C-alpha positions in Angstrom: 76.0 79.8 107.4 75.4 82.7 104.8 74.6 85.2 107.4 78.2 86.4 107.8 78.4 90.0 109.0 80.9 92.5 107.9 84.0 92.5 110.1 84.9 96.1 109.5 84.2 99.0 107.3 85.1 98.6 103.6 87.8 100.8 102.2 86.4 104.0 100.6 83.8 104.1 103.2 83.5 105.9 106.6 83.6 109.4 105.1 84.3 112.1 107.6 82.5 114.7 105.5 79.1 116.4 106.2 78.0 116.8 102.7 75.7 119.9 103.5 73.4 118.9 100.4 70.7 121.3 101.8 72.9 124.2 101.5 74.4 123.5 97.9 71.9 125.8 96.1 72.5 128.8 98.4 75.1 130.6 96.1 76.0 133.1 98.9 76.9 130.4 101.4 78.9 128.5 98.7 80.8 131.6 97.7 81.5 132.2 101.5 83.0 128.5 101.7 85.2 129.3 98.7 86.3 132.4 100.1 87.1 130.9 103.6 90.7 130.8 104.6 90.3 127.3 106.1 89.0 125.9 102.9 90.8 122.7 101.5 91.0 121.7 97.9 91.4 118.0 96.7 92.8 118.1 93.1 92.1 115.5 90.7 94.3 115.1 87.5 93.2 112.6 85.0 91.6 110.3 87.6 94.6 110.5 89.7 94.8 112.0 93.2 97.4 114.4 94.8 99.2 112.2 97.5 102.6 112.1 99.3 104.7 109.2 100.7 103.4 106.8 98.0 106.8 105.6 96.9 107.7 105.2 100.8 104.6 102.8 101.5 103.1 105.6 103.7 100.7 107.4 101.5 98.6 110.5 102.7 96.3 112.7 101.0 97.4 116.2 100.0 94.6 118.8 100.4 95.6 122.2 99.1 94.9 125.6 100.9 92.8 128.1 99.2 95.8 130.1 98.3 97.8 127.0 97.2 94.9 125.8 94.9 94.4 129.2 93.3 96.6 128.3 90.2 94.9 125.1 89.8 91.4 126.6 89.9 92.5 129.1 87.4 93.3 126.5 85.0 89.6 126.4 84.4 88.7 122.9 85.2 85.5 122.0 86.9 85.2 122.1 90.8 82.6 120.9 93.4 81.9 121.1 97.0 82.4 117.9 98.7 81.3 118.9 102.2 82.6 120.0 105.5 85.5 118.2 107.4 85.6 119.2 111.0 83.8 122.5 109.9 86.3 123.2 107.2 84.8 123.4 103.6 86.5 120.9 101.2 86.1 121.1 97.5 87.2 118.9 94.7 88.9 120.6 91.6 89.9 119.0 88.3 93.2 120.1 86.6 93.2 117.6 83.8 93.5 120.0 81.1 96.9 120.8 82.2 99.7 118.5 80.9 101.7 118.8 84.0 99.9 120.3 87.1 102.8 120.0 89.4 104.6 123.3 88.3 101.3 125.0 89.4 101.3 123.8 92.9 103.6 124.8 96.0 106.9 122.9 95.8 107.1 119.3 97.1 103.5 118.9 97.4 103.7 115.1 96.4 102.6 113.4 93.1 99.3 112.5 91.4 98.9 108.8 91.8 96.4 106.0 91.3 94.1 105.8 94.5 93.6 102.0 94.0 97.2 101.1 94.5 97.4 102.7 98.1 93.9 103.3 99.4 94.2 100.6 102.1 97.2 102.3 103.5 95.8 105.8 103.8 94.9 107.1 107.2 91.2 106.9 108.2 88.8 108.9 106.1 91.2 110.0 103.6 90.6 107.2 100.9 86.7 108.0 101.1 87.4 111.7 100.4 89.7 111.2 97.7 87.5 108.6 96.0 84.5 111.2 96.3 86.6 113.8 94.6 87.8 111.4 91.8 84.4 110.1 91.1 82.6 113.5 91.1 85.2 115.1 88.9 84.9 112.2 86.5 81.2 112.8 86.3 81.6 116.5 85.8 84.4 115.9 82.9 82.2 113.4 81.3 78.8 115.3 81.3 79.3 118.7 79.8 76.7 118.4 77.4 72.9 117.7 77.8 71.8 114.2 77.3 68.5 115.4 76.1 69.1 118.1 73.4 73.1 118.1 73.2 73.5 121.6 74.5 76.2 122.6 76.8 75.4 122.3 80.4 75.9 124.7 83.4 77.1 123.7 86.9 74.4 124.0 89.7 74.3 123.0 93.5 77.9 123.8 94.1 79.1 121.6 91.0 76.9 118.5 92.2 74.5 119.0 89.5 74.3 120.2 85.8 71.5 122.1 84.2 70.7 122.7 80.5 70.0 126.2 79.9 68.3 125.3 76.5 65.8 122.5 77.4 65.7 122.9 81.2 66.8 119.3 81.8 68.7 118.8 85.1 71.5 116.1 85.4 72.8 114.5 88.5 75.6 112.2 89.2 74.9 108.6 88.6 76.2 105.6 90.4 76.0 102.2 88.6 75.0 99.2 90.9 76.9 96.2 90.7 76.5 93.0 92.5 79.5 91.0 93.8 79.2 87.7 95.3 81.1 84.9 97.0 79.3 81.7 96.1 79.6 78.9 98.9 79.1 75.2 98.7 79.9 73.2 101.7 83.6 74.0 102.6 84.4 75.5 99.1 83.7 78.7 97.4 83.8 79.8 93.7 86.4 82.1 92.4 86.9 83.1 88.8 89.9 84.3 86.6 89.1 87.1 84.1 91.3 88.0 81.4 90.9 91.5 82.3 92.6 90.9 85.7 96.3 92.7 85.8 97.6 89.8 87.9 97.7 86.7 85.9 97.3 84.4 89.1 94.5 86.4 90.7 91.2 84.5 91.3 88.3 86.6 92.6 84.6 86.7 93.3 82.3 86.9 90.5 80.5 90.3 89.8 78.4 92.0 87.3 76.0 95.1 86.9 72.5 95.2 87.7 70.0 95.2 84.8 66.8 97.2 84.6 63.8 95.6 86.3 66.0 93.2 88.4 66.3 92.6 92.0 69.8 92.4 93.6 69.3 88.8 94.5 68.1 88.0 90.8 71.3 89.7 89.6 73.4 87.5 91.8 71.7 84.4 90.5 71.7 85.5 86.9 75.5 86.5 86.9 76.7 83.4 88.4 74.8 81.2 86.0 75.8 83.3 83.0 79.5 83.2 83.9 80.0 80.0 85.6 77.0 77.8 85.1 76.2 77.3 88.9 72.7 77.6 90.2 72.6 79.8 93.4 69.7 79.6 95.9 69.8 81.5 99.1 71.3 85.0 98.8 72.2 87.1 101.7 73.7 90.6 101.9 77.1 91.4 103.4 78.0 94.9 102.7 78.6 97.7 100.2 81.6 99.6 98.8 81.9 102.8 96.7 84.0 102.1 93.7 84.3 105.3 91.8 86.6 103.7 89.0 84.7 105.3 87.3 81.3 105.4 88.8 80.1 102.2 90.6 78.8 100.9 93.9 79.6 97.4 94.8 77.0 95.7 96.6 78.3 92.5 98.2 76.6 89.1 98.8 77.0 85.6 99.7 75.2 83.0 97.6 74.4 79.3 98.3 75.7 77.1 95.5 73.3 74.5 94.4 75.4 72.7 91.8 78.9 71.7 91.4 79.8 71.5 87.7 81.4 74.7 86.3 80.8 75.8 82.8 82.4 79.1 82.0 81.5 81.7 79.7 84.9 82.3 77.7 84.0 86.0 77.1 83.8 86.7 81.0 86.2 84.3 82.4 89.4 82.3 81.6 88.8 80.0 84.3 86.8 79.3 87.4 87.2 76.8 90.3 86.0 75.7 93.7 88.6 76.8 96.4 88.7 75.1 99.9 89.4 77.3 103.0 92.8 75.6 103.3 93.7 76.7 99.9 92.7 80.3 100.5 94.6 80.6 103.8 97.7 79.8 101.7 97.3 81.1 98.2 100.9 81.1 97.2 101.4 77.3 98.1 98.7 76.7 95.7 99.7 78.9 92.7 97.1 81.6 92.8 96.6 85.0 94.3 93.8 86.7 96.1 92.0 90.1 95.1 93.6 93.3 96.3 93.1 94.2 99.9 91.1 97.4 99.2 88.4 95.4 97.4 85.1 94.2 98.9 85.9 90.9 97.0 88.8 90.5 99.5 86.7 91.2 102.4 83.9 88.8 101.4 86.5 85.8 101.1 88.2 86.9 104.5 85.0 87.1 106.4 84.0 83.8 105.1 87.4 82.2 106.2 86.8 83.1 109.8 82.9 82.4 110.0 
């Protein structure tokens, strides 16, 4: 019963980019990509992406031409090569140091918006590219100094690494692994409500970060026991989802619930309940809401409902 395949790709996956990691250290090649008239730039401003059509419910990514991005690049923020999209070089560029970057851009280019609110509506591949840009620029902005000696770092590998000229340490982007799991027992599944949820009615799958020396299956069992007091037996993988908000990857699982009685950790959850399939198919009628459609939590629930 727990061997439930993913019905389709998760939002933020399916990147169209050829990352060209083997050529990032070729300075001449990188400069040629920057000078290419076909180059595209994905600007990021204070963790927001440039998009148009957001208010109309038809969002699309706005990637700037080389000439259109020149003013943003001159603002002095970090930049990095994301890869090639249909053989066109694509770069991320951060303009967070500017209080209002829109006057620097060509007119009517759109607005800087939170990707999480519209990712599920974007054309195929665009959510992945924008998430990639957002995550990488967040890392660049937050890692300007060496974690070994405290000296200022310098970009390497077309902005995908940082090096310390003082102690020689090299620093690379890190992704924090987090397990997220739908615990199933009979015809019911376990969902919890956290005080951190912006929607006061939302119930979602439990989740937590992997700890050192811990397998993914062990993390699933530990997190469920800590948060809800439920013992978990069999654990089966479902799918993964990049979640650069700011720097995680969600590893989705189904878990076999071995016990019924819920004992919540009040520091983690306000409530947790067993929900039947009938309740999940009509949450409004039962006074609760499901997770957002772009989340792997929602995918885990939806795939279980049709299994």
